[in-house]
C-alpha positions as CSV (number, residue, x, y, z in Angstrom):
1,M,0.0,0.0,0.0
2,I,1.3,3.4,-0.9
3,K,1.6,5.9,1.9
4,L,-0.2,9.3,1.6
5,R,0.5,12.2,3.9
6,L,-1.6,15.3,4.1
7,Q,-0.1,18.7,5.1
8,L,-3.5,20.4,5.6
9,D,-6.8,19.7,7.3
10,I,-8.8,17.9,4.6
11,Q,-9.5,14.2,4.1
12,V,-9.3,11.9,1.1
13,G,-10.4,8.6,-0.2
14,L,-7.4,6.6,-1.3
15,I,-7.9,3.7,-3.8
16,E,-5.3,1.3,-5.3
17,L,-6.2,-1.2,-8.0
18,S,-4.1,-3.6,-10.0
19,G,-4.5,-5.5,-13.2
20,I,-6.9,-3.0,-14.9
21,T,-7.6,-3.0,-18.6
22,V,-7.7,0.4,-20.3
23,S,-10.1,0.4,-23.3
24,Q,-12.5,2.4,-25.4
25,D,-15.5,0.5,-24.0
26,R,-18.3,3.0,-23.5
27,A,-20.3,1.3,-20.8
28,A,-19.0,3.6,-18.0
29,F,-19.4,6.6,-20.3
30,E,-23.1,5.8,-20.7
31,Q,-23.4,5.6,-16.9
32,L,-21.8,9.1,-16.7
33,R,-24.2,10.4,-19.2
34,A,-27.2,8.9,-17.4
35,C,-26.0,10.4,-14.1
36,G,-25.7,13.8,-15.8
37,Q,-29.1,13.5,-17.3
38,R,-30.6,12.8,-13.9
39,Y,-29.1,16.0,-12.6
40,A,-30.4,17.9,-15.6
41,D,-33.9,16.5,-15.1
42,H,-34.0,17.5,-11.5
43,Y,-32.0,20.7,-11.3
44,G,-31.9,22.1,-14.8
45,D,-34.0,25.1,-13.9
46,T,-32.5,25.9,-10.5
47,P,-29.3,27.7,-9.5
48,I,-26.3,25.3,-9.4
49,S,-25.6,26.5,-5.8
50,S,-28.8,24.9,-4.7
51,V,-27.9,21.4,-6.0
52,P,-27.5,19.2,-2.9
53,G,-23.8,18.5,-2.3
54,I,-22.4,21.2,-4.5
55,Q,-21.1,23.2,-1.5
56,N,-18.8,20.3,-0.4
57,A,-16.3,20.8,-3.2
58,R,-16.4,24.6,-2.7
59,K,-15.6,24.2,1.0
60,L,-12.7,21.9,0.0
61,F,-11.3,24.4,-2.4
62,R,-11.5,27.2,0.2
63,A,-9.6,25.0,2.6
64,L,-7.0,24.6,0.0
65,G,-6.8,28.4,-0.5
66,I,-8.5,28.2,-3.9
67,E,-11.5,30.5,-4.7
68,P,-14.1,28.2,-6.2
69,T,-15.9,31.0,-8.1
70,K,-12.7,31.6,-10.0
71,H,-11.4,28.1,-10.3
72,R,-14.3,25.6,-10.5
73,P,-13.8,22.1,-8.9
74,S,-13.8,19.6,-11.7
75,S,-16.9,18.0,-10.3
76,E,-18.8,21.3,-10.5
77,A,-17.5,22.1,-13.9
78,M,-18.8,18.8,-15.2
79,L,-22.2,19.3,-13.6
80,R,-22.4,22.7,-15.2
81,R,-21.9,21.1,-18.6
82,F,-24.8,18.8,-18.1
83,L,-27.1,21.4,-16.7
84,K,-26.3,23.7,-19.7
85,G,-26.8,20.8,-22.2
86,K,-23.2,20.9,-23.4
87,E,-21.5,17.9,-25.1
88,I,-19.1,15.7,-23.2
89,Y,-16.7,13.1,-24.5
90,S,-15.4,9.7,-23.6
91,V,-11.6,9.4,-23.0
92,N,-11.3,5.8,-22.0
93,N,-13.1,3.5,-19.6
94,V,-10.9,4.4,-16.6
95,V,-11.2,8.1,-17.0
96,D,-14.9,7.7,-17.7
97,V,-15.4,5.9,-14.3
98,S,-13.4,8.7,-12.6
99,N,-15.6,11.4,-14.2
100,W,-18.7,9.5,-13.4
101,C,-17.7,9.3,-9.7
102,A,-16.8,13.0,-9.6
103,L,-20.2,13.9,-10.9
104,D,-22.1,11.3,-8.9
105,F,-20.4,12.3,-5.6
106,L,-19.9,16.0,-6.5
107,L,-16.3,15.7,-5.1
108,P,-13.2,16.1,-7.3
109,N,-10.9,13.2,-7.8
110,G,-7.8,12.2,-9.7
111,I,-6.6,8.9,-11.1
112,Y,-3.0,8.1,-11.8
113,D,-0.8,5.4,-13.3
114,R,0.8,3.7,-10.3
115,S,4.0,2.8,-12.3
116,K,4.6,6.5,-12.9
117,I,4.6,7.5,-9.2
118,I,7.9,7.1,-7.4
119,G,7.9,6.6,-3.7
120,D,5.1,7.8,-1.4
121,I,2.8,10.8,-1.9
122,V,2.3,14.0,0.0
123,L,-0.3,16.7,-0.5
124,R,1.7,19.9,0.1
125,K,2.2,23.5,-1.1
126,G,4.1,23.9,-4.2
127,L,7.7,25.2,-3.9
128,P,9.1,28.2,-5.7
129,G,9.6,27.4,-9.4
130,E,7.6,24.1,-9.3
131,S,5.3,23.4,-12.2
132,Y,4.2,20.6,-14.5
133,L,2.6,20.1,-17.9
134,G,-1.1,19.7,-17.3
135,L,-3.5,17.4,-19.1
136,N,-4.6,20.5,-21.0
137,N,-1.1,20.8,-22.4
138,Q,-0.6,24.0,-20.4
139,E,2.1,24.7,-17.8
140,V,0.6,24.6,-14.3
141,H,2.5,26.8,-11.9
142,L,2.4,25.4,-8.4
143,Q,4.2,27.8,-6.1
144,D,2.0,28.3,-2.9
145,R,-0.7,26.1,-4.5
146,Y,-1.5,22.7,-3.2
147,A,-0.3,19.7,-5.2
148,L,0.3,16.0,-4.9
149,A,4.0,15.2,-5.0
150,D,6.1,12.0,-5.1
151,D,9.9,11.7,-4.9
152,R,10.2,13.3,-8.4
153,G,8.0,16.3,-7.5
154,P,4.4,17.4,-8.1
155,F,2.3,15.3,-10.4
156,G,-1.3,16.2,-9.6
157,S,-3.7,18.6,-7.8
158,P,-7.4,19.0,-7.1
159,K,-7.6,21.3,-10.1
160,T,-5.5,19.9,-12.9
161,D,-3.4,16.8,-13.1
162,S,-0.1,16.3,-15.0
163,R,0.6,14.4,-18.2
164,R,3.5,12.6,-16.4
165,S,1.1,10.5,-14.2
166,C,-1.8,10.1,-16.5
167,V,-3.5,6.8,-17.4
168,D,-2.8,5.5,-20.9
169,Q,-3.3,2.3,-22.9
170,K,-0.3,0.6,-21.1
171,T,-1.6,1.4,-17.6
172,R,-2.2,-1.7,-15.5
173,D,-2.1,-0.4,-11.9
174,V,-3.7,2.8,-10.7
175,I,-4.1,5.1,-7.7
176,S,-7.1,7.3,-7.3
177,I,-7.8,10.0,-4.8
178,I,-11.2,11.5,-3.8
179,Y,-10.9,14.9,-2.1
180,A,-13.3,16.0,0.6
181,P,-13.4,18.8,3.2
182,A,-12.4,18.0,6.8
183,E,-16.0,18.2,8.0
184,F,-17.4,15.8,5.4
185,D,-19.0,12.7,6.9
186,R,-16.2,10.1,7.1
187,D,-18.5,7.1,6.8
188,L,-20.0,8.6,3.6
189,L,-16.6,9.3,2.2
190,Q,-15.6,5.6,2.9
191,E,-18.8,4.5,1.1
192,Y,-17.9,6.7,-1.9
193,T,-14.4,5.3,-1.9
194,N,-15.7,1.7,-1.9
195,R,-18.2,2.5,-4.6
196,Y,-15.5,4.0,-6.8
197,A,-13.3,0.9,-6.3
198,R,-16.2,-1.4,-7.2
199,R,-16.9,0.6,-10.4
200,I,-13.3,0.3,-11.5
201,E,-13.4,-3.4,-10.8
202,E,-16.6,-3.8,-12.8
203,Y,-15.8,-1.6,-15.8
204,C,-12.0,-1.9,-16.0
205,H,-11.6,-5.4,-14.6
206,G,-9.1,-4.4,-11.9
207,R,-8.6,-5.8,-8.4
208,V,-8.9,-3.6,-5.4
209,Q,-5.7,-3.5,-3.2
210,T,-6.7,-0.5,-1.0
211,A,-9.9,1.5,-0.4
212,T,-9.5,3.7,2.7
213,V,-10.0,7.2,4.0
214,V,-6.9,9.2,4.9
215,T,-7.0,12.1,7.3
216,V,-4.3,14.4,8.8
């Protein structure tokens, strides 16, 4: 089991899975679309701030020193796309499960190729000059911003993950992290963590090694 250390007062769900298969199977993507449609059917005509659970990711971002009205949590950004009727796209079955869980739980998460992570993980503030190439192919500057780091340096954050640690067709083992504010119900976060792990097992054929909640 990889070790994860937090340098601030939040909590996370930590999941490790081995033996997954990355494919273009769209079954998880269809579950993501169905989840988004349910939100649209229930909340399409109401302010997004009134959607139950939306405030949890905002509290998380504020705890991280990020203003959520300027930098939207990925879970909220995806919900906005569904409520506005915008198109979404499938990446691969693993990322589709990750996006489905972010939307379903309304908490941001990240999923990483385990073989690309060296040593243990710490969630810490970025140091002067630290940055990485993000999944959007833009340089992400991390000084005084919170980021996940291994022995090689930062590789992910609650906002934008790096290309270095991303899942690709060769990925077989993954680590996923669900971010939640400190006051979030721990039992519910454990339930979400277990549900995420089961979905990866079902849609990506992996085997769960770890599914636990980590706190400071």
